[in-house]
N, C-alpha and C positions, 0 to 999 in steps of 0.2 A: 474542622472534626464537629460534627453534632455528638453533643458528648452523650446524650440521651439514646441516640438511636446508630453511633457507631458508623451512621453515614455521611459521608463528608458532603460540605453545599451544593446546591443542582448547579450555580453557575458557575463549577469546575469544570464541564461538558460546554462550556462557551468556546476553550482553548481551544478541542481538539477542531472545532466548525471554523473560527478562524485560521487556525495555522494549513487545515484543506484550502483555504480559499486562499490562504497567500502561497501554496504550495504551485498552484494550479497559473497565481501572476509572475512568479519569480520564473515557469517553466516556458510561460510566454517569452520572454525577456528576453533566456536562456537561447530561445527558436528562432527569434531574430537576431539572434548576436552570434547566430553560429558561421563560422567562415564557407562552410560547403564540403561538399563530396555526401556519398553514400557506397556501400555496398555493392549498389548496383550500377551506379555511376559513379565513379569518384573524383568527376570536374564537375556535378553542379554544382548552382552558386545558392548559397545558402540552405535550410534544413528545409527539409520535403517533409511531408506528412506519409506520405506514398510509399517512402525509401527508407528515409531512418530510424533508426530506433533511438527509444529518448535512451538511453545509455549513452548514443556518438556524444553526446552534449556534455560526458562527465570526464571525457579527458582531456589529455595535457593537448593534446593535436587533432585536428579534424583531419577524417579521412583524405582531400585534401594537402595534406602535406603543413597545414598553415597552421600556426597560435591557434587554441582553441577559444577567444574571448567569450567565448559561452560559457566555460566550463565555471565559473565563480556565482554564475545563476542557478547552474544546475546543481552545484556540490550545494549551495544554500537552500533551496529547494528540498533537496533530497532531504536536509536534518531537520527542514524543519516539519514534512511528513513523517519520519519515524518520530521523532517527540511528541506529534499530534494521536500517533495512532496508538503511540505510546503510552499513554492515557487512556485512551479507553480501552485497550485491555488489560492494564492495571485497574481499574475499576469494571472491567463487564461484569466479574462474579458474580458485584451487587444486585443485578438485575435479576438474578435467578433466585429461588425464598428458599429452594432444597438444596441444601450445600454436599458436595462429595468433591474423591479422591479428582475427578474431571474437570470438576473447576481451575484447583490446580497445577493441575498440567495446560489446560487453556491456556491460562494465564503467564504461566512459564516458557509454554512454548512459544506465544505470540508474541513476550518481549525478548526471547534469543534471536528470535528471522529478524525484526527490525535492528538490535542491536548491531547482526553482522550484515543487516543489508549496507549498514552506511558506510563499508570498508567495499563498497563499489566501486569506486574509483582507485582502488590500490592497488592496480594491476594483477588481479587476479577473479576475476568478473566473473568468470563458467564457474569456478569453484565457490566463489560466493554465493550464486546465484542454485549451485546446487544444492548447499546447506542450507541456506535463508530458503530456499525452498520446500526443506521436508520438516523445517521446522514450522514454517510457512502453514502446511499441510493440517499437520496435527493440529496446532489451534484452529482453522478453520471447520475441520470436521467435529472435534471438540466440542467448540462452540454450536453446529448444528447440530449436534445430538442434547445439547443443554437445552435450544430454541424448541425443538421438538417435543420435549418432555415438559418447557413452561408453556408448550404450545403458540409462541407466536409465527405461527406460521405463514405469515407472509416474507414475514422477517428469512423463515426458514427457507422459503423458496425462490428468494433474493440471494440469499448464500449458497445454495447449492447451485446458482445458474453461473456463479461467481468461481466456483470450484470446477464445474464442465468447462468452462473458459480458461481457466490456467491450465488445466488437462490438453486439453488442445492445444496453447500456448508451448507447453512442455514437450508434448511428444514433436510436434511440428519444427522445434527449436533441439533436439536430441537426435531427430533422423533426418533432417532436411527437407521431408516431402511436402512438397508445394512450401517453398519456403519464400517466396515472393510475398506473401500477404503475412509473414507475421509480424512487419514493422507497425499496418495498418491494426493485429487481431493483438499487441503487444497494447496501444493504447485504448483498444476497446476494454480489453483488461483490467486495464489501470483505473478509469473513467468507470468498469460497473464494481471495482473496490471498493474506489471511492466514494459512490453512492450508497454501497449497503453498508458502510464506515458511518457514515452521516445518518442514514435511519437507525441503524444501534446507537448510537450517539445521544441522537433526537430520543428514543424510548427509554435509554439509559437515565436522561435528564427527565424523565415522565419520573420514572421510578424512585429517583431519590428529592426527588422535589415532595415528593409524596409523600415520603419518609422526616422530612424536614419542616412538614404543617406546622 
C-alpha cells in the first residue's frame, strides 16, 4: 500500500486482466473436452455454442450421461473468474472521489455475489443463480449510480447495456419464453460483462496510477 495516499499500487489491477484472460482459455479447454449432449439435443457430440449452457461444463456428468471430463477446466475457470472480479469489486470504491454508504453496499454486494457464485457446481444451481443474481444486481445498480455521479458516462452506458441483457436473461430463464435463444444470450451476457469489467479495471488502474505518482 502507498502509505501517503492509502491507495494500493496500480499493478495489482493487472491481476484481474490476467485472470479474465485465463478464464476464457480454461473455458475453451472445457468446451473442447465436453463429452456431449445439450437440453435440446441429448445425443449431440461435444459442446455446442448454440445449444449448451456454460454451466453444463461444470456438472459431474454430461447431458449425454458420460462422465464430464470438462468439469475440472470449467471449475478452475469459474474460480479464476470470481477471484479476478473479486479484486475489482474490492478496489472499485477507490475509483470515486466522493465517499458514501452506497460504495460500501456496492463492494459488499459485489463480493457476496462472487462468493456465492463459486457454489454453482454444488448441485443447487437454480438457487445459487437466484441468490448470486440478487446481490449482483444490487452491486451493478449501485455502481451505475456512482458512475453517473462521477461522470464516467461511457462506462455507465456499457454497464446499463449489461444490466438490460442480464434482465432479459433472467426473464427468459424464469418464464421459458423463447428459451431456445438463452444459451447464446447467456454467452453474449458473459462477454458483455467481462468487457465492462475490463474497462472498469483499466479506469481504476489509471486512477490508482495517478495517486501513486
